[in-house]
C-alpha positions in Angstrom: -4.8 -6.5 -8.6 -0.8 -5.7 -8.8 0.3 -2.2 -9.8 1.5 -1.9 -13.4 5.1 -1.6 -12.5 5.7 -4.8 -10.9 5.3 -6.9 -14.2 2.8 -9.7 -15.1 2.7 -12.4 -12.4 2.0 -15.3 -13.7 0.6 -19.1 -11.7 1.7 -22.3 -14.1 -0.1 -25.3 -12.8 0.8 -28.8 -13.6 -2.5 -30.9 -12.6 -2.4 -34.3 -11.2 -5.1 -36.0 -8.8 -1.8 -37.2 -7.1 0.4 -34.3 -6.9 -0.3 -30.5 -8.6 2.6 -28.8 -9.5 2.7 -25.0 -9.5 4.9 -22.1 -9.9 4.8 -18.6 -10.3 6.7 -16.7 -12.5 7.4 -12.6 -12.6 8.1 -10.8 -15.8 9.2 -7.1 -15.6 10.8 -5.5 -18.7 11.4 -8.4 -20.1 13.2 -10.1 -17.2 11.9 -13.5 -15.7 11.7 -13.8 -11.7 11.2 -17.1 -9.8 8.5 -16.0 -7.1 7.5 -19.2 -5.8 6.9 -23.1 -6.9 5.9 -26.2 -4.8 3.4 -28.8 -5.1 0.1 -29.8 -4.0 0.0 -33.3 -2.5 -3.3 -34.6 -1.6 -3.9 -37.2 1.4 -3.3 -40.8 -0.3 -6.1 -42.1 2.0 -8.9 -40.4 0.7 -10.8 -41.0 -2.3 -10.9 -39.5 -5.6 -13.2 -36.6 -4.6 -11.5 -35.9 -1.4 -8.3 -35.1 -3.2 -10.1 -33.1 -5.9 -11.4 -30.7 -3.0 -8.1 -31.1 -1.5 -6.1 -29.7 -4.9 -8.9 -27.0 -5.9 -8.3 -25.7 -1.8 -4.4 -25.9 -2.3 -4.5 -23.9 -5.7 -7.3 -21.2 -4.0 -4.4 -20.8 -1.4 -1.7 -20.0 -3.8 -4.1 -17.6 -5.7 -5.0 -15.7 -2.6 -1.6 -15.6 -0.9 0.3 -14.2 -4.6 -2.6 -12.5 -6.7 -1.3 -13.8 -9.9 -2.9 -11.9 -12.6 -3.1 -14.8 -14.9 -2.7 -18.7 -15.3 -1.2 -20.9 -17.8 -2.1 -24.6 -17.4 -0.6 -27.5 -18.9 -3.1 -29.2 -21.4 -4.2 -33.1 -20.6 -1.9 -35.5 -22.9 -3.5 -38.5 -24.4 -2.3 -41.2 -22.2 -2.6 -45.3 -23.0 -4.9 -45.9 -19.7 -8.0 -44.6 -19.8 -8.4 -44.3 -15.9 -5.5 -42.4 -15.5 -6.8 -39.7 -18.4 -10.3 -39.4 -16.6 -8.2 -38.8 -13.4 -6.1 -36.4 -14.8 -8.8 -34.8 -16.5 -11.1 -34.3 -13.5 -7.9 -32.9 -11.3 -7.1 -30.6 -14.3 -11.3 -29.7 -13.8 -10.4 -28.6 -10.2 -7.4 -26.5 -10.7 -9.3 -24.7 -13.8 -12.3 -24.5 -11.1 -10.1 -22.8 -8.4 -8.6 -20.0 -11.0 -12.0 -19.5 -12.3 -13.6 -18.9 -8.6 -11.4 -16.2 -8.3 -11.6 -14.7 -11.4 -8.2 -15.3 -12.9 -8.1 -16.1 -16.7 -7.1 -19.7 -17.7 -4.7 -20.1 -20.7 -4.4 -24.0 -21.4 -1.0 -25.0 -23.2 -0.3 -28.5 -25.2 2.7 -30.0 -22.8 4.5 -30.0 -26.6 4.1 -26.3 -27.2 6.0 -25.8 -23.4 8.7 -28.0 -24.1 9.0 -26.8 -27.7 9.0 -23.2 -26.3 11.6 -23.8 -23.5 13.6 -26.6 -25.3 13.6 -26.0 -28.9 11.9 -30.0 -29.2 8.3 -31.0 -28.9 9.5 -34.0 -27.1 12.0 -33.0 -25.1 12.7 -35.0 -21.9 11.4 -34.0 -17.9 15.2 -33.6 -17.4 15.7 -31.0 -20.3 12.5 -29.2 -19.3 13.8 -28.5 -15.8 17.5 -27.6 -16.8 16.1 -24.8 -19.2 13.4 -23.3 -16.4 16.6 -23.0 -14.0 18.4 -21.2 -16.8 15.7 -18.8 -17.8 15.2 -18.1 -14.1 18.6 -17.8 -13.2 18.5 -20.4 -10.4 19.3 -24.4 -9.8 16.7 -26.7 -10.1 15.9 -28.1 -7.0 12.3 -29.2 -7.5 10.1 -31.4 -8.1 9.3 -32.6 -11.9 5.8 -31.6 -11.6 7.0 -27.7 -10.3 9.3 -27.6 -13.1 6.2 -28.2 -15.2 4.1 -25.7 -13.9 7.2 -23.1 -14.2 7.7 -23.8 -17.9 3.8 -23.4 -18.4 4.1 -19.8 -17.0 7.2 -19.1 -18.8 5.5 -20.6 -21.8 2.8 -17.9 -21.3 4.8 -15.0 -21.0 6.5 -15.7 -24.1 3.5 -16.4 -25.7 2.0 -13.5 -24.8 5.2 -11.6 -25.5 4.9 -12.7 -29.1 1.3 -11.8 -29.1 2.2 -8.3 -28.3 5.0 -7.8 -30.9 2.4 -9.2 -33.6 0.0 -6.6 -32.6 -2.6 -9.3 -31.1 
């Protein structure tokens, strides 16, 4: 557990069966700080159950290494391909299970809410999201789109958390 003076550390996650992005953002006194970001890429040679196990293990390792207090997970968007949507849902389940295994509260966010929070438009492109994530964290984005989406989820949670505090919720 982190001492209160270290701020709130949020783990953002962008689940995917082939690539799961993660990003850790700390907020202290209203200032956002990039802690780490990256991707979990399961071996493509394994079947889906093996890839899901690798995603679970990778998320567990990130949680153990950084000890975040909360997770923000991007919700599933409606896809045209049913098989892809099912795989995405299973990857999301592996991510949420890893968080639950470590007692980490999980907050889901719709992709449109994340984009609207960051860019002001719910249908913003991935490049716009990456640019705003970099601006808000004061760094030049040199990470994958999956990492940008994960960082965006973490920042969205911090913004929503701040809004709820101001509203007394």
